[in-house]
RONU-662619 format. One record per residue (C-alpha): residue in one letter; x, y, z; residue number from 1. Coordinates in nm, 4 decimals, always signed. Example, Ala and Ser with C-alpha at 12.3 -4.5 7.8 and 13.67 -1.06 7.14 Angstrom:
REM RONU-662619
{residu->A px->+1.2300 py->-0.4500 pz->+0.7800 num->1}
{residu->S px->+1.3670 py->-0.1060 pz->+0.7140 num->2}
This chain:
REM RONU-662619
{residu->M px->+5.5213 py->-0.8109 pz->-0.7940 num->1}
{residu->L px->+5.5908 py->-0.8651 pz->-0.4214 num->2}
{residu->K px->+5.3428 py->-0.6169 pz->-0.2763 num->3}
{residu->E px->+5.0975 py->-0.8944 pz->-0.1878 num->4}
{residu->S px->+5.3628 py->-1.1307 pz->-0.0508 num->5}
{residu->T px->+5.4468 py->-1.1642 pz->+0.3168 num->6}
{residu->L px->+5.7618 py->-0.9887 pz->+0.4339 num->7}
{residu->A px->+6.0089 py->-1.1651 pz->+0.6647 num->8}
{residu->G px->+6.2846 py->-0.9922 pz->+0.8624 num->9}
{residu->F px->+6.6335 py->-1.1347 pz->+0.9170 num->10}
{residu->V px->+6.9171 py->-1.0736 pz->+1.1610 num->11}
{residu->A px->+7.2064 py->-1.2976 pz->+1.2574 num->12}
{residu->T px->+7.3342 py->-1.4446 pz->+1.5817 num->13}
{residu->A px->+7.6480 py->-1.6292 pz->+1.6810 num->14}
{residu->D px->+7.4835 py->-1.7358 pz->+2.0099 num->15}
{residu->A px->+7.1320 py->-1.8687 pz->+1.9540 num->16}
{residu->A px->+7.0626 py->-1.9358 pz->+2.3216 num->17}
{residu->R px->+7.1444 py->-1.5776 pz->+2.4164 num->18}
{residu->A px->+6.9478 py->-1.4408 pz->+2.1196 num->19}
{residu->R px->+6.6471 py->-1.6538 pz->+2.2114 num->20}
{residu->V px->+6.6378 py->-1.5107 pz->+2.5645 num->21}
{residu->F px->+6.6668 py->-1.1557 pz->+2.4299 num->22}
{residu->Y px->+6.4032 py->-1.1782 pz->+2.1559 num->23}
{residu->E px->+6.1642 py->-1.4003 pz->+2.3506 num->24}
{residu->E px->+6.1946 py->-1.2758 pz->+2.7084 num->25}
{residu->T px->+6.3307 py->-0.9221 pz->+2.6804 num->26}
{residu->L px->+6.1401 py->-0.8116 pz->+2.3690 num->27}
{residu->G px->+5.8418 py->-1.0411 pz->+2.4278 num->28}
{residu->L px->+5.8271 py->-1.2041 pz->+2.0842 num->29}
{residu->E px->+5.6786 py->-1.5522 pz->+2.0492 num->30}
{residu->L px->+5.9170 py->-1.8252 pz->+1.9317 num->31}
{residu->R px->+5.7414 py->-2.0188 pz->+1.6549 num->32}
{residu->E px->+6.0229 py->-2.2470 pz->+1.5482 num->33}
{residu->D px->+6.3813 py->-2.3455 pz->+1.6214 num->34}
{residu->N px->+6.4839 py->-2.5429 pz->+1.3147 num->35}
{residu->G px->+6.8561 py->-2.5660 pz->+1.3812 num->36}
{residu->Y px->+6.9355 py->-2.2985 pz->+1.1230 num->37}
{residu->S px->+6.7371 py->-2.0116 pz->+1.2688 num->38}
{residu->L px->+6.5052 py->-1.9068 pz->+1.5461 num->39}
{residu->V px->+6.1750 py->-1.7950 pz->+1.3970 num->40}
{residu->F px->+5.9753 py->-1.5438 pz->+1.5982 num->41}
{residu->E px->+5.6262 py->-1.4046 pz->+1.5446 num->42}
{residu->A px->+5.6399 py->-1.0254 pz->+1.5271 num->43}
{residu->N px->+5.2781 py->-0.9108 pz->+1.4855 num->44}
{residu->G px->+5.2230 py->-1.0895 pz->+1.1568 num->45}
{residu->T px->+5.5808 py->-1.0736 pz->+1.0351 num->46}
{residu->S px->+5.8295 py->-1.3567 pz->+1.0733 num->47}
{residu->L px->+6.1608 py->-1.2587 pz->+1.2258 num->48}
{residu->R px->+6.4300 py->-1.5115 pz->+1.1470 num->49}
{residu->V px->+6.7358 py->-1.4948 pz->+1.3692 num->50}
{residu->Q px->+6.9883 py->-1.6885 pz->+1.1613 num->51}
{residu->R px->+7.2619 py->-1.8947 pz->+1.3234 num->52}
{residu->V px->+7.6021 py->-1.7918 pz->+1.1890 num->53}
{residu->Q px->+7.9633 py->-1.8424 pz->+1.2960 num->54}
{residu->A px->+8.0319 py->-1.4713 pz->+1.3401 num->55}
{residu->V px->+7.8090 py->-1.1646 pz->+1.3180 num->56}
{residu->A px->+7.9254 py->-0.8503 pz->+1.1392 num->57}
{residu->P px->+7.6716 py->-0.5924 pz->+1.2606 num->58}
{residu->H px->+7.5936 py->-0.2917 pz->+1.0453 num->59}
{residu->A px->+7.6363 py->+0.0661 pz->+1.1637 num->60}
{residu->Y px->+7.2726 py->+0.1310 pz->+1.0732 num->61}
{residu->T px->+6.9361 py->-0.0031 pz->+1.1877 num->62}
{residu->A px->+6.8669 py->-0.3642 pz->+1.0951 num->63}
{residu->L px->+6.5149 py->-0.3918 pz->+1.2396 num->64}
{residu->G px->+6.2676 py->-0.1464 pz->+1.3812 num->65}
{residu->W px->+5.9243 py->-0.1474 pz->+1.5366 num->66}
{residu->E px->+5.6627 py->+0.1246 pz->+1.5020 num->67}
{residu->V px->+5.5008 py->+0.1710 pz->+1.8419 num->68}
{residu->D px->+5.2073 py->+0.3760 pz->+1.9666 num->69}
{residu->D px->+5.3976 py->+0.5243 pz->+2.2624 num->70}
{residu->A px->+5.7750 py->+0.5526 pz->+2.2255 num->71}
{residu->V px->+5.8310 py->+0.6854 pz->+2.5774 num->72}
{residu->A px->+5.6390 py->+0.4012 pz->+2.7433 num->73}
{residu->T px->+5.8025 py->+0.1401 pz->+2.5194 num->74}
{residu->V px->+6.1552 py->+0.2697 pz->+2.5820 num->75}
{residu->R px->+6.0970 py->+0.2826 pz->+2.9560 num->76}
{residu->A px->+5.9484 py->-0.0681 pz->+2.9607 num->77}
{residu->L px->+6.2424 py->-0.2081 pz->+2.7631 num->78}
{residu->A px->+6.4912 py->-0.0205 pz->+2.9828 num->79}
{residu->A px->+6.3268 py->-0.1810 pz->+3.2869 num->80}
{residu->R px->+6.4014 py->-0.5188 pz->+3.1231 num->81}
{residu->G px->+6.7691 py->-0.4285 pz->+3.0891 num->82}
{residu->V px->+6.7803 py->-0.2810 pz->+2.7384 num->83}
{residu->A px->+7.0404 py->-0.0025 pz->+2.7095 num->84}
{residu->F px->+6.9526 py->+0.2672 pz->+2.4590 num->85}
{residu->L px->+7.2191 py->+0.4123 pz->+2.2334 num->86}
{residu->R px->+7.3392 py->+0.7686 pz->+2.2208 num->87}
{residu->V px->+7.3981 py->+0.8842 pz->+1.8646 num->88}
{residu->A px->+7.6549 py->+1.1586 pz->+1.8127 num->89}
{residu->G px->+7.5028 py->+1.4719 pz->+1.6674 num->90}
{residu->L px->+7.1419 py->+1.3835 pz->+1.7539 num->91}
{residu->P px->+6.9712 py->+1.5633 pz->+2.0404 num->92}
{residu->Q px->+6.8202 py->+1.2828 pz->+2.2498 num->93}
{residu->D px->+6.6221 py->+1.3167 pz->+2.5707 num->94}
{residu->D px->+6.7098 py->+1.1496 pz->+2.9021 num->95}
{residu->D px->+6.5503 py->+0.8230 pz->+2.7825 num->96}
{residu->G px->+6.7613 py->+0.8188 pz->+2.4642 num->97}
{residu->I px->+6.4753 py->+0.9228 pz->+2.2376 num->98}
{residu->W px->+6.5372 py->+1.1529 pz->+1.9425 num->99}
{residu->H px->+6.2426 py->+1.3882 pz->+1.8928 num->100}
{residu->I px->+6.2238 py->+1.4713 pz->+1.5218 num->101}
{residu->P px->+6.0672 py->+1.8057 pz->+1.4192 num->102}
{residu->D px->+5.7850 py->+1.6258 pz->+1.2307 num->103}
{residu->G px->+5.6675 py->+1.4750 pz->+1.5616 num->104}
{residu->S px->+5.8310 py->+1.1351 pz->+1.5181 num->105}
{residu->M px->+6.0337 py->+0.9814 pz->+1.8002 num->106}
{residu->V px->+6.3065 py->+0.7195 pz->+1.7580 num->107}
{residu->A px->+6.5323 py->+0.5299 pz->+1.9981 num->108}
{residu->W px->+6.7984 py->+0.2716 pz->+1.9152 num->109}
{residu->F px->+6.9429 py->-0.0267 pz->+2.0984 num->110}
{residu->H px->+7.1531 py->-0.3349 pz->+2.0254 num->111}
{residu->D px->+7.0627 py->-0.6991 pz->+2.0465 num->112}
{residu->P px->+7.3219 py->-0.9288 pz->+2.2103 num->113}
{residu->D px->+7.5072 py->-0.9690 pz->+1.8769 num->114}
{residu->G px->+7.5341 py->-0.5947 pz->+1.8149 num->115}
{residu->N px->+7.2560 py->-0.5682 pz->+1.5559 num->116}
{residu->T px->+7.1040 py->-0.2199 pz->+1.5796 num->117}
{residu->L px->+6.7306 py->-0.2233 pz->+1.6500 num->118}
{residu->S px->+6.4906 py->+0.0654 pz->+1.6968 num->119}
{residu->V px->+6.1510 py->+0.1678 pz->+1.8203 num->120}
{residu->A px->+5.9756 py->+0.4612 pz->+1.6574 num->121}
{residu->Q px->+5.6562 py->+0.6523 pz->+1.7128 num->122}
{residu->I px->+5.5377 py->+0.7995 pz->+1.3842 num->123}
{residu->P px->+5.2602 py->+1.0594 pz->+1.3832 num->124}
{residu->R px->+4.9529 py->+0.9520 pz->+1.1913 num->125}
{residu->R px->+4.8839 py->+1.1775 pz->+0.8960 num->126}
């Protein structure tokens, strides 16, 4: 039923100004709209709505993730912009914070300013 509909992603922020700087300047997403209720960013054909809320209750798991062509280059570029990558207990991660999965995938996690867990992943093409 929804397979032909456009998907939109959602996360929350208690500080829209800080979230705007992070998503627009740090991550490089284009702000399409600030309607007073949410910041709407363009994310390569997908709308990312950063909803204004009174308080954010971040999840312990990934809220949003991007598939990238080169995880190492992406992680290093984001780190150069001030993004701190997470260390996950029990996962062997390299010096950049990337987990190399036996199937050839690579994943790294980071938080946005409200504590939402985000990720970048390089998935081998099959």
